[in-house]
N, C-alpha and C positions, 0 to 999 in steps of 0.2 A: 164657527168662529165670531162671526156677528152676533149670535145669539149669547154666547159668553159674554162679549163687550158689552152687550145692551143690559144683563144682569147684573156685573159688576158696576157700570154705571148708576144704574138704579140703586145699588146698595151704599153707594157713596153720597148720592143725593140724599138719600134717605137719612142716613148718619149725619151727614151735614146740617140738614133740616132739624134734627132732634137736639142738637147741641144747643144750649141755653147760653146765651151771653151776656155778660154785665156790662151794661150802656156805659159808655166814657163820659166823663163830666161834660164834655161839649154836646152831647146827645140827650141830654137830660134836661124835659121842660120843667121847671120849677112851677109848682103849685102857687107860688106868691110873686107878687112884683117885687123883683130884685132889687129894684131901685129904692125902694121902702128899707131894705137892710143896710144900705150904705149909710152908716151913720154912727155914733158914739152911742151904744146902750147902755143904762146904767142900773144894776139890781136894785128892784123894789121888794125888798125881803118882807116887808111888810104886807104884800100883797100875794106874794107866793105861797101857793097852795100845792096840794098833791098831784094837782093835773099837769103843774110845771110851775118852773121859776119864772118870775115876771119880770121884765126890763122896760124902762121907759128912756125915749130918746134924751138926748143933751138937751139942756134948756127946760126940760118939764120941772113942775114945781114938785120936788121930793121932800118928805119929812127929813129933820135932821139926823142923820146917823154918823156915828162913830166908825169910820171907814166903809166905804162902800166900792165893791167890785164893779166891773163894766167890760165892755168888749168894743171893739171899732172896728167896723168891716169897711175897707176900700173897695172898689170896682175893680182894681186891678188884682184882686185874689189876696191881698196882704190882708193880715189881722193882728190885732194889737189885745192882748189880754189884759185887763187893768186889775191888778191884785193890790192887796193892802200890805204895806211896809211894815216893817217893826214900830214907827212911830207913828202908826195910821195913815200915813201919807200914801199917795199911789206908788205903786211898782210896776212897771210895764215888761212885758214879755212879748216879743214879736212872734209871728208865725204867719201863716196862710190858711186860707180856705178855699173851699170849692163845693159844688153841689154833688151829694152822693147818691142821691134819691129825689123824688119829686118835693119831700118835705124834710130832707135830712143834709146837714152840711156835715163836711168833715174838717175838723180842725186839727192842724199841726201847730203846737207851740213848742218854741225852742227853750231849752233848758238855760239856768242862770244862777249865780254866785253873788250874794248879796251880802255884805256885813257877818260874814261866815256861815250864812246859811245856803244851802244849795237846792235847786229845784232840778230835777229829770224833765228833759225833752219828754213829750207825750202826744198822743194823736188819738183823737176821739170824736163822735159822732154826736151831733147836736140834730135834736128832732124838733123841728118847729111847728109849734100847735096852733100858735096864730100870729100873724104879722099884719100889722096896720101902721098908719103914721105916728099913732101916739102909744103903741104897746106892742111888744115882742112877749109870747108865753113859749117856752123852749124846754125840753127835758133832754138831760145828757143821758146817752146811751154807752 
């Protein structure tokens, strides 16, 4: 009886050890200083390239552009996507963000209706390539 219990216990422990678990957002250690992320970032499409989309922080001297998208990350997990409205002004979409990997953010953006147009809610990953105080390079996955 004791031998059967020992074999069963060994099988259970072996099975549990082999299960791979996805880490929760609270256990992920980001590869970047998270405080650098927490600002408003504006698209610098003039600098974007195949490696990723380039964003510059609020206050950075960007060239004049007819409409510019952006993103705001708050410390509490709130996220705002800043789109371009029909008259080239900003159109805000509320959402949330969390770490989904050391270099990956999971963004959830609420849907919206505006002047007869409708945008669906969406969730997607944003891989961070570079994050410094004056540049964010990221790729949507």
